C-alpha angles and dihedrals in degrees: 000000000000120000091245097047116120107253120187117202108195106205097021093159093058127087095264098038093047091051090052090048092050091051095046091048091048090051093053103259104151106179105066116157115213134176126174120226088254091055095043126022102208090196089065111088096202094047092052091046090052092048093052092045091053099040107028098198120207096209132024132199112194102208095139115111144134103253140175147138131275095291096049093043092051095043102044098039097147093045092051092050099041099040095047094044091052096045095051096038093052095046096043094046094048090047087058094045093051098041100247107191095222138355131195117203118198119212133165141255089248088080088084124088115271094242100033117145115270133277095039111241121199091244092062090079112123095005097116148358121307128238102275097221094063101023095121092054091045092050091051091051092047088052089054091053090049092048089056092046095047096044086052092048097044102033106018093244115166094230117149134183133215127192114207124198121231109321135207135169144094115356093023121155114256098178104125091214095059110014131111123251102268099049090039090055092047091054094044094050093043093050092045092050090055095046098037091236129139122254123240116200130189123256126356100297094248102111114103122227138181120218128201126190110238092232088061089050091053090053090050092049092052089045091053092045089056101036113023128073103157133133098235128073120255127224118231120198146103096268090231129097139186135195120266086243090057090048089053090052093050092049095044089052093048092047093044094236113170102178133094127286117217123193115216101211092183086074122081122265095206120211111359094228137000111181116158122224100226097174091113096060092035090056089051088058107265126116132170112258108187117083117224095243094047091046094050092046090054094047093046093048095049096042105037109019101053 
């Protein structure tokens, strides 16, 4: 990519899109196309077609998606499937129509079967049943991967896919009804510290999760845009995981929470373990740089202490 190339970041206001924008701007890219969801409804085929006709981007990052935690995924099942299918289909098809040089589609680790062997290798896709709570979202993301693969196979488009692990960082969602586990915990522990209440967490704390700072993800996305042109999707993560109970301990220490933690075992645990095999991207020359504790400290300080 040249510094003056037109680069469209779909979803630039979200956690992932804003991290990609920050990195591109820092690296001297000057022609970044951005539209908020109010300015451009990516679910609307005609609106997306008009946008591509008018702007003709050279490169596209597909970071736009309807996202949420277990509760949101399980409650708004039709919305998660429909919205994400429409967003990715419209962007990927118009990128083909208008000759985009390269496109990177971002998926999620939930594409893998619920009980797949650990760590999760790229080739485990479609080898078993999905986790039921977020199946609609996972199916939409799998469709996005397959769109990139099939447009490459049929039309020769240089469309690639990357699957990040659980993310956290600036511009995360802290709404307890729709957030993911790490930001939800940060908010719960911070609020409880200020009100001297105890903290109740879902499940029994045994599931294992891997967490990647979104600034590391942005670096990986730029790395893949510049160095990877393969058919198959690529995992992005740290290659290390911890239990939810260990995460709670790290966060409570960073926040300075002194109360009790109660585990509500009537609530679902979700998938027992989701560790990504990141040997593919590591062998290409990229590794995550931000440690979990340093990353959480930075997020907590910027979000809750200013």
